[in-house]
N, C-alpha and C positions, 0 to 999 in steps of 0.2 A: 675627567670621569672617575667615579668612585672605584677605588681599587678592589673593594669587596665584590662589586659587580663583575669586574674583569676576571677576578680569580674564580668566581662562580661559573662564568662562561667557559673558561679554560678547563674547568674540572670535567666538563662533559666531553672534551676532545683531547684529554691529556695523553692518550695512547694512539691518537690519529695524527701522524706527522704531516699529512697533507692539509688537514684542517688547521693545525697549529701554524703551518707556514702561511695560510691564508689570513689567519688572525693577526699574524705579525705585520701584515700590510695595512691594517686598519688605521692605526695612528701610532705615535711614539710610545704611548703608554701600553697599548696592546703589544707592540713590538718588544718592549722590554720584558714584559711578563711572559710572552710566548717564547722568547729566545731562551729564557732560563730553563724551560722544559725541553726545547728543541736540542739544546747543547748540553743538557745534564748528562746524557749517555752518548758517548762518541764511539763508533764501532767501525773497524776495518775487518770484514769477514767475507772474502770472496768465495763464491761457490766453485765447485769443481768444474774446470773447463779443459777438455782434452786438447783443444787447439792451443791454449796457452802453454800447456806442458811441452808441446812439440815446438813452440815458437822460441828459437834461440835469441831472438831480439826482444823478448818480453821484458819491459823495464820495471815490472812490478807496479803498474799503475794502481792508484786508489780506485776502488769500484765506484761506479756512477752513483749508486744509492747511498754512499757513505757521506756523513757530515764532517768528516775529518778535516778536509781542506779548508772549509769556511770556519771551522773552529779555531784555526790559526789566528784569525783576525783579532786584534786587541780588544774589541768590544765584546767578543763572544768567549774568548779564552777563559776568563774568570768564572764562567758558568759551568765549565766542565767538571763533573764530579767523578765520572767513571770512564775509563778508557779500556776498550776491549780490542785485542788483536787476535783473531781466530780464523778458522776456515782454511782455505787452500791458498796460502801465500806462495808466490813464485819462488822456486829454489835457485833462481839465477843469482850469481854472486855480484857484489859491487865491482866496478862503479856503474855498470849498466843498470843494475837494480838499486834504485835510490830510496827504497822504502825504509831501510834501516836508518839512513841519515834523516829522513823526514820525521820518523818517530822520535829519535833522539833530540831533534831540534824543537819538537812540539812540547815535549814533557816539561821543560822549565817554565813554559808560558802558561801551562795549566796549573796556576798557583793554588787552586782550591781542590785539587785532585784528592779524592779519598780512597778510590779503589782502582786497582790495575789488574787486568785479566790478560795474560799472555799465554794463550793455548792454541797455537796454530796447528793444523793437521800436517800440512807440508810447509817447508820453509828452508832458507839457507841457514847453515849452522851458526853464522854470526849475525843473524837478524837482530838480536837484542844485545849484542856485545857492547855497543855504545850506550844503550839505554839503561842497562842494569845499574851502573854507577850513579846515574842521575836519580834513581829511585831513593837512594840514601838521603838525598837532600830535600825531598818533598815533605814539607812540614806537616801536612794534614793526611798523609797516606796511612790508613789504618787497615786496609784489606788488600790482600795479595793472593792471586790465583795463578799458578804457573804449571807448565808441564816440562817435558824433556828439553824443550827449546831453551830453558833457563836453568835446568838442574842437571845437565850432563857433566861429564868430567871437566870440561873447559870452563863452564860458567857457574857451577855450583859454589866454588869458593867466593865468588863475588856476590851472588844473590843472598847468601847467608849473612852478609853485612847489613842488610836492610833491618832497621829497628822500628820501634814504636807501633808495631802491628798489633791489632786486636783480633784479626781473623786471618788465618793462613790456610790455604788449600793447595795441596800438592797432588797433581794428576799423575798416576802411574809412577810413583817415586822409585828411583833406582837405588842401587847400593851406595853410590857416591853421596847423594844428598842425604840418605838415611844415616850414613856415618857422621855427617856434619850436623845432623838435626839436633842432637842433645845440646851441643854448644850453642846452636842458634836459639833454641828454646830457652836456654839459660839467660841469654841477653834479652829475649822478649818477655820473660816472666818478670812481674806478675801481671802485666798488661794484657797478655794473650788470653782470650776467653773462648776462642773457637779454633779447633784444629781438625782439618778434613784431609784424610789420606784416601784418595778416591781411585776408582777404576782398577787397573791391574796393580795389586799390592802384594805380588808374589815375594818381594824382597823384604816385606815386613814379617819379622820372626818374633817369637816370644822374647828373645833377647833385645830386640828393638823396643818393644813395649816396655820392657823392664828398665831400660836406660833413660827413656824419655819421661817416665812416670814422675820422678822427683821434681821435674821442672813444670809439670802441669797439674799435679794433684790438688793444689790449693786454689786454682783459679779457673780451670776449664769448666765451661757451661755447655758447650756443644762439641760433639765429636762424631766423625764419620770414618768408616773403614770399609774399603773395597774388598775385592776378592783376593784371598791369600790362602792357598792350600798348605802353607807353612804353619798356620794357626789352627788349633782346635778350639772348640767353644769354651772350654775351661780356661784356656789362655786369655781369651778375650774377656770373659766374665771376671777373672781375677784382676785384670787391669781396670775394668769398669768399677769394681767394688771399691777402689781407692780413689774414686772421683766423687766426693760427697756433694759437689755443687752442680753436677751434671743435670741439665734440663732438656737437652735435645740430643737425640742419638739416631744415627743411621748405620745399619749393618747390612752386609751382603751375605745372603744365605747360600750355603751349599751343603748337600747331604753328607753326613758323617756316620761311619759305622758305629763308632762308640758314642753313646749318649753322654752328655755332661754330668758331672758328679754333683754339681750344686747349681742353685739359681742365683742370678745376680740380685743384689739388693740396691735398687735404684729408687730410693724413697722420694727424691725430688724431681724425677723425670716427668716432663710435661709432654714431650713429643717423641714418638718412635716411628721410624720409617724402615721398612725392610725391602730390599731389592732382591730379585730372584729371577732365574730363567723360567721359561714356560714349562709347565708341568702337565703330564698327560695321563696320569693314573691316580686312582683313589689313594693309594699308599703315599705317593709323592705329596699330595695335598695334605693328607693327615699328618705326615711327618713335619711338613712346613708349619702347619697350624700349631702343632705341639711345640715347635721351636719358638714361635712368636709368643705363645702363652707363657712359656718358661721365661722369656726375656722381660715380660711386662708384669708378671704376676705379683711382684713386690713393689709395684709403682702405684700407690693409692691415689695419686693426683694426676693421672694420665689425662691429657686434654685432646691429643691428636694421635691418630693411628693411620699410617699410610702403607699400602702394599703396592710396590712399584715393579711391574714385570718388565724384564729387558728382552722380550721376545723379538726375534727377527721378523721381517715382514712375510717371509715365506714359511714361517713356522705354522704347523698344523694347529688350529685353534680347537681346544677342548674345554668345554664349560663344566667344571666340576666344583660343586659348592664348597664354600668355606663356612658352613653352618656351625661347625663345632667351635670355630674361633669366635663367631658371632655370639654363641651361647655363653662363652667365657666372658665376653665383653658385657653382656646383659647382666650376668651374675656378679662380676667383680668391679666393673668400671662405669656402670650406668649413671652414677651420680656425678661423674666428673667429665665424661667424654663429650667433646664439643665438635670435633671434626673426625668423620669416618670416611676415609678415602679408599674405597674398594673399586676404583675405576677399572682395574684389571682383574678383579676377583669376583667370581659369581656367588650370588647369595640367593637362596631359595625363598619362596614367598612366605613360608611360615616363619623363617628366621627374620625376614624383613618385618613381619608383623610385630614380633617381639622387640626388635630394635626400636620401631616407632612407638611402641606402647611404653617401654621401660626407660629408654635413654632420654630422660626429661630435659637434659641440658644441651642436647644435640643442636648444632647450628648449621652444619654443612654435612651433606650426605651425598656420596658419589658411589654408585654400585653398578654391577652387571646383574641382570636378572631376566626372567622370562616375561612374556607379554602380559601375564596376569598381574605383574607388579603395578601397573598403572591402576588397575581396579583396586588393588590393596591401598595404594595411596589415596585414591578417591574415597574409599570407605573410612580410612583412619585419619585423614588429614584434618577433619574438623574437630576431632576429639583429642588430638595430640596435645600433650602438655609441654612439649619441647618448644624451643624458640627457633625452629628451622627457618633459615632465610634463603637457602640455596639447595636445590636437589638436582643431581646429575644422574641420569639413568640411561644405560646402554642395553637395549632390548636384544636378548639372545634367544636362540632356538625358535625363531619366528619364521613363518613362511616368507619366501622371496618377495612376494607382492604385498607384504604387510605394511600398512600405513597407519600412522598415529591419528587417532580421532581428535580433531581440534576441540570438539565439545568437551572431551574428558580433560584436556589441558586447561581449558577455560574454567571448568568446574573446580579442578584441584587448586588453582591459584585463587579463585574467588572464595572457596569454602575453607581454605587453610587459615592458619593463624595470621594475624596482621603482619608478622615478621616475614612470612614467606613471600618473596617477590621475584624469584628467579627459578625457572624449571628448564632443564636441558634434557631432551630425549634424543639419543643418538647424536646426530650432527646439528640439531636445531635447538636454539635457545629462545625461550619466551620470557617476557617480563610483565609484571603487573604494576601499573603505575596509577596513582591517584591524580585526577585532573579536576580543575575547578572552572566552571563555565562563567561567562560574563555576568550571569544572574546570581552567581555565588553557590550554585549547586555542585556538589562533588560526586564523582563517579570513578569507578575502578575500570581501567582499560587494560585488556590483555592483548599483547601483540608480540611479534617476533623482535628480538633485540637487534639493534644495529651492531653491537659488539657481540659476535657469535662465539664467545668464550664464557665458560661457567667457572668463575673463580672458586678455589677450594679454601681460601683463607679469608 
């Protein structure tokens, strides 16, 4: 069978593991192609189980849904590119808990492994003690993401011996790993192009940024920084000003009494993501929007802007518009902006009209807005000059019994530009697809998508 046909078939089910497993049973050619997708990403990530916590005989068994055990087989091991160990791993010690030994045994067999993610929520302190030294010998390993399970006092000296990395992510880095970080970055330079210090970064001080700067200033293209009350905006901006090749940036916002003295000059920045806690007042939103504007105002080539709210499920939801920020985007970044992710940020209908009218290169739009926003889309979609291909809309401030009119959805996708093929409203995704009949006639069909996710990239 032609491999081009097989690859085309598998393209439609690349994210559906059940369909891929069925494809693998068709014949040997399908088996080979499907197996490469089935075992590209191997995960051990048990969900929280109160009974397992209380079970003193828990051996730390591999979850039933994991493909880790079969990935051991010689025919599948070369296909593994990413290994993730996360979730609630049993804290029982060896020898009853054999997971540590299994991971260490598997790593050398995954000869083409490029990315390792060791970020369990619960675990035994020596879960990765035998695995960390093996990482040093993985020839193709270029991406590493770890948390305290690998960066505590006992394991940090070993993990920093890992070299050849191009992307390094440290979750909630503590003082020990940060003290070793300059030396580690010195060995990784100049290959390292991404450094992500994420989640609780309270130990990251101005001094830490100062000592790591010489090792990353000439190579870093992506940087992320989590929450640190030890840092003022000026501390972060001074650090960023010395990264001339920076293209992607993610920062965690928190309100500060003293405004920054200067704006960062990030002339090459392509993507900016801001994470923040839920805000409930007009002043909070205005201060946040002002902070975002200051961060991106000197980035003339901005392509992506994402606002990511870290609200808890029980947080009171307040829909306060970010229209002032949208106005800044319309005036300063309309000619370059391609992805606007306001999934957690409310946008008024007038601001939405301006974004649709002026941002001519916009490809992906995700917002929260009122129920009138569907009418705005219907009115403006046919005259838009942008190349929108995906719209995600979360309807807010609507009556409890409010239901989306299927006719409006159909009209938006039919009257929109030829590039617009995906529209998500609340939890439902619709797709527009061209079909050709046996007589050669083409028609546009609008229907709910089988994959109910609306990609932002």
